[in-house]
C-alpha atoms as an extended CHARMM CRD file, in Angstrom:
* protein
*
       128  EXT
         1         1  MET       CA            117.1220000000      157.4800000000      153.3570000000  PROA      1               0.0000000000
         2         2  THR       CA            118.7260000000      156.8600000000      149.9920000000  PROA      2               0.0000000000
         3         3  MET       CA            118.1300000000      153.8410000000      147.7670000000  PROA      3               0.0000000000
         4         4  TRP       CA            121.5300000000      152.4500000000      148.8350000000  PROA      4               0.0000000000
         5         5  ASP       CA            120.7320000000      152.8970000000      152.5210000000  PROA      5               0.0000000000
         6         6  GLU       CA            117.4570000000      151.0590000000      151.9630000000  PROA      6               0.0000000000
         7         7  LEU       CA            119.1900000000      148.2410000000      150.0820000000  PROA      7               0.0000000000
         8         8  PHE       CA            121.9890000000      147.6860000000      152.6050000000  PROA      8               0.0000000000
         9         9  ARG       CA            120.2400000000      148.2060000000      155.9120000000  PROA      9               0.0000000000
        10        10  PRO       CA            120.4220000000      145.2900000000      158.3680000000  PROA      10              0.0000000000
        11        11  LEU       CA            117.9190000000      142.4840000000      157.8470000000  PROA      11              0.0000000000
        12        12  GLU       CA            116.2350000000      142.9940000000      161.2280000000  PROA      12              0.0000000000
        13        13  GLN       CA            115.2680000000      146.5440000000      160.2180000000  PROA      13              0.0000000000
        14        14  ILE       CA            113.3010000000      145.4980000000      157.1430000000  PROA      14              0.0000000000
        15        15  ASP       CA            109.7080000000      146.6360000000      157.4440000000  PROA      15              0.0000000000
        16        16  PHE       CA            107.0540000000      144.0760000000      158.2240000000  PROA      16              0.0000000000
        17        17  VAL       CA            103.9520000000      143.9920000000      156.0200000000  PROA      17              0.0000000000
        18        18  PRO       CA            101.0140000000      141.8160000000      157.0850000000  PROA      18              0.0000000000
        19        19  ALA       CA             99.2000000000      139.5270000000      154.6740000000  PROA      19              0.0000000000
        20        20  THR       CA             96.6620000000      141.6540000000      152.8170000000  PROA      20              0.0000000000
        21        21  ASN       CA             93.5950000000      141.2050000000      150.6200000000  PROA      21              0.0000000000
        22        22  ILE       CA             92.1670000000      144.0680000000      148.5780000000  PROA      22              0.0000000000
        23        23  VAL       CA             88.6520000000      143.5360000000      147.2620000000  PROA      23              0.0000000000
        24        24  LYS       CA             86.7260000000      145.7810000000      144.8720000000  PROA      24              0.0000000000
        25        25  LYS       CA             82.9850000000      145.4230000000      144.4910000000  PROA      25              0.0000000000
        26        26  ASP       CA             80.5240000000      147.6130000000      142.6030000000  PROA      26              0.0000000000
        27        27  ASP       CA             79.6760000000      149.6640000000      145.6760000000  PROA      27              0.0000000000
        28        28  GLU       CA             82.7580000000      149.3380000000      147.9250000000  PROA      28              0.0000000000
        29        29  PHE       CA             86.4990000000      148.8660000000      148.1320000000  PROA      29              0.0000000000
        30        30  ALA       CA             87.7970000000      146.7970000000      151.0720000000  PROA      30              0.0000000000
        31        31  VAL       CA             91.2900000000      146.3300000000      152.4850000000  PROA      31              0.0000000000
        32        32  VAL       CA             91.7220000000      143.3450000000      154.8180000000  PROA      32              0.0000000000
        33        33  LEU       CA             94.9340000000      142.8770000000      156.8140000000  PROA      33              0.0000000000
        34        34  ALA       CA             95.8610000000      139.8580000000      158.9290000000  PROA      34              0.0000000000
        35        35  VAL       CA             96.8760000000      141.3960000000      162.2620000000  PROA      35              0.0000000000
        36        36  PRO       CA             96.4860000000      138.6530000000      164.8930000000  PROA      36              0.0000000000
        37        37  GLY       CA             97.2430000000      139.8220000000      168.4100000000  PROA      37              0.0000000000
        38        38  TYR       CA             97.1190000000      143.5540000000      167.6320000000  PROA      38              0.0000000000
        39        39  THR       CA             94.6220000000      145.6840000000      169.5710000000  PROA      39              0.0000000000
        40        40  GLU       CA             92.5870000000      148.6730000000      168.4040000000  PROA      40              0.0000000000
        41        41  GLU       CA             94.9460000000      150.9030000000      170.4100000000  PROA      41              0.0000000000
        42        42  GLN       CA             97.9590000000      149.6630000000      168.4360000000  PROA      42              0.0000000000
        43        43  LEU       CA             96.3760000000      150.3590000000      165.0280000000  PROA      43              0.0000000000
        44        44  SER       CA             95.7240000000      153.7210000000      163.3690000000  PROA      44              0.0000000000
        45        45  LEU       CA             94.3000000000      154.7680000000      160.0100000000  PROA      45              0.0000000000
        46        46  SER       CA             94.6460000000      158.0100000000      158.0950000000  PROA      46              0.0000000000
        47        47  ILE       CA             93.9260000000      159.3080000000      154.6100000000  PROA      47              0.0000000000
        48        48  ASP       CA             96.0590000000      161.8680000000      152.8320000000  PROA      48              0.0000000000
        49        49  GLU       CA             95.5330000000      162.8170000000      149.1880000000  PROA      49              0.0000000000
        50        50  ASN       CA             93.4470000000      159.7140000000      148.4520000000  PROA      50              0.0000000000
        51        51  VAL       CA             95.9980000000      157.3420000000      150.0060000000  PROA      51              0.0000000000
        52        52  LEU       CA             94.9190000000      155.1570000000      152.9140000000  PROA      52              0.0000000000
        53        53  GLU       CA             97.6900000000      154.5720000000      155.4430000000  PROA      53              0.0000000000
        54        54  ILE       CA             97.4200000000      151.9090000000      158.1270000000  PROA      54              0.0000000000
        55        55  ARG       CA            100.0150000000      151.9660000000      160.8990000000  PROA      55              0.0000000000
        56        56  ALA       CA            100.6410000000      149.6200000000      163.8030000000  PROA      56              0.0000000000
        57        57  GLN       CA            102.7490000000      149.8850000000      166.9020000000  PROA      57              0.0000000000
        58        58  GLY       CA            104.5390000000      146.7050000000      167.8410000000  PROA      58              0.0000000000
        59        59  THR       CA            105.0290000000      145.2090000000      171.2620000000  PROA      59              0.0000000000
        60        60  ALA       CA            108.2990000000      144.2520000000      172.8480000000  PROA      60              0.0000000000
        61        61  PRO       CA            108.5460000000      141.0310000000      174.8380000000  PROA      61              0.0000000000
        62        62  SER       CA            108.6860000000      141.5530000000      178.5790000000  PROA      62              0.0000000000
        63        63  GLU       CA            112.0690000000      141.1850000000      180.2460000000  PROA      63              0.0000000000
        64        64  ASN       CA            111.0080000000      138.1330000000      182.2670000000  PROA      64              0.0000000000
        65        65  GLU       CA            109.9860000000      136.1290000000      179.1710000000  PROA      65              0.0000000000
        66        66  VAL       CA            112.4100000000      133.7570000000      177.5040000000  PROA      66              0.0000000000
        67        67  TYR       CA            111.3080000000      132.4660000000      174.1180000000  PROA      67              0.0000000000
        68        68  LEU       CA            112.4230000000      128.9970000000      173.0850000000  PROA      68              0.0000000000
        69        69  ARG       CA            110.8910000000      129.6720000000      169.6790000000  PROA      69              0.0000000000
        70        70  ARG       CA            109.3000000000      132.9000000000      168.4720000000  PROA      70              0.0000000000
        71        71  GLU       CA            107.4340000000      133.0260000000      165.1860000000  PROA      71              0.0000000000
        72        72  ILE       CA            104.4350000000      135.1430000000      166.1870000000  PROA      72              0.0000000000
        73        73  ARG       CA            105.4300000000      138.7780000000      166.4840000000  PROA      73              0.0000000000
        74        74  GLN       CA            103.6710000000      142.0660000000      166.7070000000  PROA      74              0.0000000000
        75        75  LEU       CA            106.0180000000      144.2470000000      164.7300000000  PROA      75              0.0000000000
        76        76  PRO       CA            105.3890000000      147.8760000000      163.8630000000  PROA      76              0.0000000000
        77        77  PHE       CA            104.3340000000      148.3950000000      160.2680000000  PROA      77              0.0000000000
        78        78  ARG       CA            103.0690000000      150.9800000000      157.8240000000  PROA      78              0.0000000000
        79        79  TYR       CA            100.8620000000      149.9330000000      154.9080000000  PROA      79              0.0000000000
        80        80  ARG       CA             99.7180000000      152.3600000000      152.2020000000  PROA      80              0.0000000000
        81        81  VAL       CA             97.2240000000      151.8480000000      149.4040000000  PROA      81              0.0000000000
        82        82  GLU       CA             95.8970000000      154.3190000000      146.8560000000  PROA      82              0.0000000000
        83        83  LEU       CA             92.1240000000      154.5660000000      146.8900000000  PROA      83              0.0000000000
        84        84  PRO       CA             89.9750000000      154.6220000000      143.7590000000  PROA      84              0.0000000000
        85        85  GLU       CA             88.7550000000      158.0080000000      142.5010000000  PROA      85              0.0000000000
        86        86  ARG       CA             85.1700000000      157.1680000000      143.4590000000  PROA      86              0.0000000000
        87        87  ALA       CA             86.0650000000      156.4940000000      147.1250000000  PROA      87              0.0000000000
        88        88  GLN       CA             83.8390000000      158.2120000000      149.6830000000  PROA      88              0.0000000000
        89        89  VAL       CA             86.5820000000      158.9160000000      152.2110000000  PROA      89              0.0000000000
        90        90  ASP       CA             84.1500000000      160.5650000000      154.6510000000  PROA      90              0.0000000000
        91        91  ASN       CA             82.2650000000      157.2740000000      155.0930000000  PROA      91              0.0000000000
        92        92  ILE       CA             85.1250000000      154.8420000000      155.7270000000  PROA      92              0.0000000000
        93        93  SER       CA             84.6140000000      152.2220000000      158.4420000000  PROA      93              0.0000000000
        94        94  ALA       CA             87.0580000000      149.8150000000      160.0730000000  PROA      94              0.0000000000
        95        95  GLU       CA             86.5250000000      146.6790000000      162.1220000000  PROA      95              0.0000000000
        96        96  LEU       CA             89.0040000000      144.4830000000      163.9970000000  PROA      96              0.0000000000
        97        97  LYS       CA             87.6060000000      140.9800000000      164.4140000000  PROA      97              0.0000000000
        98        98  ALA       CA             89.2480000000      137.5730000000      164.8160000000  PROA      98              0.0000000000
        99        99  GLY       CA             92.6990000000      138.9680000000      163.9470000000  PROA      99              0.0000000000
       100       100  LEU       CA             91.5360000000      140.6450000000      160.7380000000  PROA      100             0.0000000000
       101       101  LEU       CA             91.3920000000      144.4030000000      160.2490000000  PROA      101             0.0000000000
       102       102  THR       CA             88.7650000000      145.1600000000      157.6040000000  PROA      102             0.0000000000
       103       103  VAL       CA             88.6230000000      148.6960000000      156.2280000000  PROA      103             0.0000000000
       104       104  ARG       CA             85.5640000000      149.3610000000      154.0590000000  PROA      104             0.0000000000
       105       105  ILE       CA             85.5160000000      152.3260000000      151.7040000000  PROA      105             0.0000000000
       106       106  PRO       CA             82.1580000000      152.9540000000      150.0160000000  PROA      106             0.0000000000
       107       107  LEU       CA             82.2970000000      153.9750000000      146.3710000000  PROA      107             0.0000000000
       108       108  GLN       CA             80.1890000000      156.6820000000      144.7280000000  PROA      108             0.0000000000
       109       109  PRO       CA             77.9220000000      155.3590000000      141.9920000000  PROA      109             0.0000000000
       110       110  LYS       CA             79.2430000000      155.5980000000      138.4620000000  PROA      110             0.0000000000
       111       111  LYS       CA             77.9600000000      158.6440000000      136.6500000000  PROA      111             0.0000000000
       112       112  ILE       CA             76.3350000000      158.2020000000      133.2640000000  PROA      112             0.0000000000
       113       113  ILE       CA             76.4710000000      161.4080000000      131.2560000000  PROA      113             0.0000000000
       114       114  PRO       CA             74.3300000000      161.5970000000      128.1360000000  PROA      114             0.0000000000
       115       115  VAL       CA             76.2220000000      163.1310000000      125.2170000000  PROA      115             0.0000000000
       116       116  LYS       CA             74.3550000000      164.4540000000      122.2030000000  PROA      116             0.0000000000
       117       117  ILE       CA             75.9900000000      163.6490000000      118.8800000000  PROA      117             0.0000000000
       118       118  LEU       CA             75.8800000000      166.5380000000      116.4480000000  PROA      118             0.0000000000
       119       119  GLY       CA             73.8520000000      165.8950000000      113.3480000000  PROA      119             0.0000000000
       120       120  SER       CA             71.7420000000      163.1930000000      114.9650000000  PROA      120             0.0000000000
       121       121  ASP       CA             68.5100000000      163.2240000000      116.9800000000  PROA      121             0.0000000000
       122       122  THR       CA             69.6620000000      160.3580000000      119.2190000000  PROA      122             0.0000000000
       123       123  ALA       CA             71.6460000000      160.7940000000      122.3990000000  PROA      123             0.0000000000
       124       124  LYS       CA             74.2400000000      158.2550000000      123.4650000000  PROA      124             0.0000000000
       125       125  SER       CA             75.5180000000      157.7070000000      126.9940000000  PROA      125             0.0000000000
       126       126  ILE       CA             79.0780000000      157.2190000000      128.1090000000  PROA      126             0.0000000000
       127       127  GLU       CA             80.4920000000      156.4420000000      131.5330000000  PROA      127             0.0000000000
       128       128  ALA       CA             82.2870000000      159.3260000000      133.1730000000  PROA      128             0.0000000000
């Protein structure tokens, strides 16, 4: 799809993105998405080249339902976020609770590498 196709596509085809919080702590990185009504079966996570991708399948209303007003929808979406370099992608966990999908990515501890300065007997440390 070209930039022009993206710009001029019909409004109803615009991708849905749920409300999202991204939190970084010393020992973990967390992505929290508001996904009320979605089930575990509708959601999928994958990691490719240090990018976390969260996908959801939407649901279509049944044929015998007539909505007088419809503001709550379960639309398909794809959300991508680049993970920090220190992410331990093999230890990622995800939990769906009370309409919130929380993905926790533990972070490797920062490495302190001592560097000896030539001409001096003292060693100084820098963060790697």
